[in-house]
N, C-alpha and C positions, 0 to 999 in steps of 0.2 A: 932848338927842339931836341928831344931825347928819343932814341929809338925804342920801340916796344921791347926788344930783346934785352935792353939795359934795365928795364923796370919790372919785368915779369915777377921777379922775386922781391922787389923793393919798391912797391907802390906806396908812396908816402903821402902826407897831407898836401905837400906842394904840388905833386903830380895830380892828385885828386882835385885840388882847387883850380888848377890851370885847365884841366879838361872839363870839370863839372860846372865851372862858372857860367857857361852858356845856358845851363839849365834854368838859372834864375830868371833871366829876361824872357825865356820862352814860355814859362808858366805865368810870369808876371803879365804878359800881354794877353794870355788866353782868357783870364777872368774878365777884364773889361770888355773884350770882344763878345763874349758869350753871355755875360750877366748884365752889364751896365748899358750896353749899346741900345737894346730895345727900349729900356726905360728912358734913356737920354733922348731918343728921337720922338718918343711918344709925348714926353713932357715939354721938350724945347720946341718941337716943330709940329706937334699935333698929328703925326703920322699914325693911322690906325694900327693897332696891334696885329690884326689879322693880316694886313698887308706886310708889315715887318716880318711876321712869322713866315709868310710865304717866301719872302726874299731870303731870309736866313736859311730856310730849308733848302731852297734852290742852290744857294752858295755852298752849303755844306755838302750837298750831293755832288756838285762839281768838284769840290775839294777832295771828297773821298775817292771819286773815280780816278782822279789824276795821281793819287798817291803811288800806285804801282809804277806808273810811268816816271814819276819823279825819282823813285827808287832806282830804276834802271839808269836814269840820267846821272844820279849820284855815283853809281858804280863806274860810269865812264870817266867822271871827274877824278875819282880816286885812282883809277887805273893809269891816268895820265901822269899825275904827280900830286903829292899832298899840298904842295904850294899852290898848284892850280886850283885844287879843291878849296883851300883857304881863301883864295882870291874871290871865288864865286860865293863862298860863305859871307865874305865881307859885303859883296853886292846884295845878297839876300838880306843882310842886316839893315842896310840902307833902305832897301825897298820896304821892309817891314816897318821900320820907324816912320817912313814917309806915309805908308798906308794907315798907320795909327792916327797920324795927324789928319790925313784926308778924311777919315771916318768921323772924327769927333769935332772937326772944324771945317765943315763944308762951306764952299764959297758961294753956294746957291741957296735960295729960300723957297721957290715955288715947289709945290708937291711933286709934280712930274719930274722936274729937274733933280730934286732931292732923291727920289727913288732911283733914277738912273745913276746918280752919283754914288749912292750907297751900294747898288748892285755891282758896279765896276770896282769900287774900293774894297768891297768884301772879297771878291774873287782875287783881286790883286794881293790883299793882305793874307788870305788863307793860303794862296800858292806860295808866297814868300815864307810864311810860317812853316808849311809842310816841307818845303825844300830844305830849309835850315834844320828842322828837327830830324829829318831822315838822314841828312848828311852827318849831323852830330852823332846820331845813334850808330850809323854804319862805321864811323871812325872809331868809336869806342869798341864795337864788336871786333874790329880788325886788330885790336891790340892783343888779342889772343889770351894766353895764360890758362891756368887751371881754374877750377870752379870758384875757389876763394878769390882769386885775382879778378875774375870776371864779375863776381858779385860786388867787389869793391868799386870797380869802374862804374857799374850801374848805380850803386848806392850814392856815390858822390854826385852823379848827374841828377838823380831823383831827390837827394837831400837838398841840394841847392834849389831844385824846383819847388820844394815845400817852402823854403824861405821866400821864394818869389810869390807863391800863393798868399802867404801871410801878408807880405808887403802890398800886394795888389788888392787885398780885401780892405786895407786901411787907406791907401793913397787917394783914390778918387773921392772918398768922402771927406778925408781930413785935409787934403791939399787942393782938390779941384782938378779938372782935366788938363789945364795948361801945365801945372806943375807935374802932374802924373806923366804927361807926354815927355817933358824934359827929363824926368827921372828914368823913364824907360829908355830914352835915347842914350843916356849916359850908361845905363846898365848893359845894354846890348853892345855898345862900343867897348866897354871894359871886358865883357864876356868874349868878344872876338879877339881882343888884344891878348887875353890870358890864353885862349885856345892856341894862338900862334906858338906858344912856348910849352904846350902840352906834349906828352909822349906821342911819338909818330909811329903808326903801323908800318911794318915792312912788308913788301910784296911776298906772297907765298911762292915757294918754289913750284915749278911745273909738276913735280911728282906728287904734290899734295892736292892738286886741283882735280875736280871731277872731269873725266874725259868727255862727258856729254855736254859740258858747258862751254860756250864760246862767247866771250864778251862782245856786245854790239849786235848779236844776232837776235831776230825777233823772238826766238824761243826763250831768251833770257828773262823776258817779262813773266812767263808762266813757270819758269824753272822751280821756284819754291813750292808751288802747288803739286809738283810731280814727286816731291820727296815725302815718303811715308812719315819720317820723323817730324817734319814740319807740320804736316796735316794733323798728326796726333797732338802736338803741342798747341796748334792753333785751335783745335776743338776744345781743349781744356781752357785755353785763354779766353775764348768767346763765352763759354758757359760761366766761368768764374767772373768775367768782366760784366756780364749782364747782372749777375747776383750782386756785385758791388755797386753798379750804377743805379739799381732800383732804389736803395735807401738814400743815395745822394739826390735822386730826383724828388723824393717824398719827405725828406727830413724836416723841412719847414712846416709842412702840413702836420706832421706828427708832433712837433714842438707846440704849434699853435692850438691844435684841436684835441689831441689825445692827452698831452701833458697840461694843456691850458696854461702854458708858461708865458711870461711877458716877452714882448719883442726884444727887449734889452738883453735877454738871456741868450739869444741866438748867436751872438758874437762869441760868448764864452764857450758854448757847446762846439761851435765850428773851430775856434782857436785851439781848444783842447784836443780835438780830433787830429788836426794837422800837426800840432806840436808833439803829440805822443807818437805819431807816425815817424817823425824825424828822430825823436829820442830812441825809439825802438830799433832803428836801422842797425846800429852797431851790435845790438844783441842778436839780431837775425844773422849778421855776418859771422858772429862767433858760433852760432848754431850750425851754419853751413859747414864750418870746419869739421864738426862732429858727424852731422847727418847727411851732408851733401845738399845740393840745391833742391832737388825734387821733393825729398822727404821733409825738408824745412818748409817748403811752400805748402805741402799738405798739412803740416801742423798749423800754419797760419790760417788755412781754410777752416780747420776744425775749431780753432780758437774763435773765429768769427761766428761760426754756427752756435757755439755755446753762448756767446755774448748776446746774439739776437734772440735766442730762445729765452734768455733772461729778460730782454727788453719787451718781449710779448706780454710779460706780467705787469707792466707798468700802467699807471693811470694818471688821472688829474693830480697835480701837485708833486709827483715823484721826480722832481728836478735833480735832487742829489744823486739818486740812483741812475738817472739818465746821464748825468755827468760822468759817472763811472763807465757807463756803456760807451760813451764817446771816447773815453781814455783807452779802454780795452780794444774797441773796434779800430781805433787809430793805430794801436800797436799791431793789430792784425794787418792793417793796411800797409805797414812797413814791409811785410813779406811780399805783398802784391807789387810794391814798387821796386824792391831790391832784387827779386829773384827771377821773374819770368823772362826779362830781357837778357839776363845772364844765361838762362837755359837756352834761349834762342841763339845766342852767340855760339854756345857749344854745339847746338844742332847744325848750325851752318858749317862749322869746322868738321863735325862728324860726317856730314854728307859730302865732304870734299870740295865745298864751294867757298871755303875761306880765302880771303884776299881778293875775291873777284865779285861776289854776288851779295854782299851784306846789304847793300842798298835795296836790291830787289826784295830781299826777305823783309826788311823793315818797312818797305813800301806797303806790302800786304799786311804786315803787322799793324801799321797805323790805320790802314783801311778797316781792319777788324776792330780797332779801338773805337773809331767813329761809328761803326756799325753797332757796337755794344751800346753806346750812349743813345743812339737813335732808337734802337729796339727796346731799351729799357723804358724810355718815355712812351713809346708806342704800345708797350705791353701794360705798364703799370697804370697809367692815367685812364685808358679806356676800361680796365678792370674795375677801378674805383668807381667810375661813373656808372658802369653796368650794374654794380652791386649796391648802388644807392648812396655813395658818399659824395657830398659837396663841401667845399671849403667853408668853414665856420659852423658846421653842424655840431649839435650836442646829442644827437640820437645815439643811444647805446649800440644799436645794430650797425649804424654807419661807422661809428668809431671802431667797432670790432672788425669791420671790413678793412679799415685803414691799418689796423694792427696786423691783420693777416697778410696784406700785400707788402707792408713795410718791413715786417719782421720774419714771418714764416715762409713766404715765397722765396726770399733770398736764401734762407736756411736750406730749403730743398734744392735750390740750384747750386749752392756751395757744396752740398753733400754729393750731388751728381758730379761736380767738377773734381772733387777729391777722389771719387771712385774712378773717374776717367784717368786721372793722374796716376793712380795706383795701377790700373789695368794696362794703359797704353804706354806708360813711360817707365815707372819704377820697376815693374815686373820684367820689362824688356831690356832694362839697362844691364850692362855687364857687371 
């Protein structure tokens, strides 16, 4: 292992790969759990979608609620030693791989037994996934460094995550779930092995720590919410996250009904979106050198607004133009992936909580991420239904409603997020 102080000015591709490799299996496993699982149980076992939806919602609520607690637990692991944290990370890897197998290869067949099995397996898998994610994020935040260095750390983690998304979108369909399970097990094992040789954060000196924080005390769970800087950043993150999650929720409806494009085109659009996000990350890192993290993120928000204002003009058959929309919005996504977590790492250090409370911060951060996804679906889908849209419609009024919710509502939310970023963070930065 290499200490963080040895790499602050020399973060290279080897350090990035060793730390970021875990990002690939973490995003790889998310897609089957959230996308393929309901379809698998409905088709293979005949479980009603309404029942599956209720189970998934309940498991996600439990998952979201325990994230701050897991963050505090991760701080305790890192405070003890990085080797201790890695040992528990290895245990979480095994638990997550086992949970994946449990979910897709249940040993029971009766409906009641299946439902009980799915409920337990989901909570098990989500808990292992959240613990591993928060520990990995907190480790990266503790590496410290300036804005450019922090953005590189996050970009490697999120860039490898994009590779995982692309692989996960192909593997279940092309290889089947047995091979996908094996591929995931290998990927998470390699990710943990590489992590063992990643740069290691060093404990902060006592002079750098906030006098109000005491590890292991109950107040540590709520500490991040008491920091004005974190509350400001969290407000921007939530508004921007909802704006990004709404198009993600509705994109297939827009492709099928507004563009009236064939189903075969969906993979091209989604692949372009994620590929352009990965390609754009190095460009955002260069921009961070010139503008800083917050101003670069604001530019990404404004790019997204411009792209979706253009998308609002599209109609049936405009597939080439929408391909450009996917490319440019994917490039904007690169800023959402590379910058906010780096800003959070700086916020933790600026509050005097560096080296002690990163897990607590990322626990609340992950809670907000899951809240964004839930609120986006809870906001967008009822609005569409209320205003008369149903999937498969060709009514001009209903399609206009789809355009407003898919394109214009996110633009308004992105504009609000950019204004909050300017007011709460950029103007108050030294």
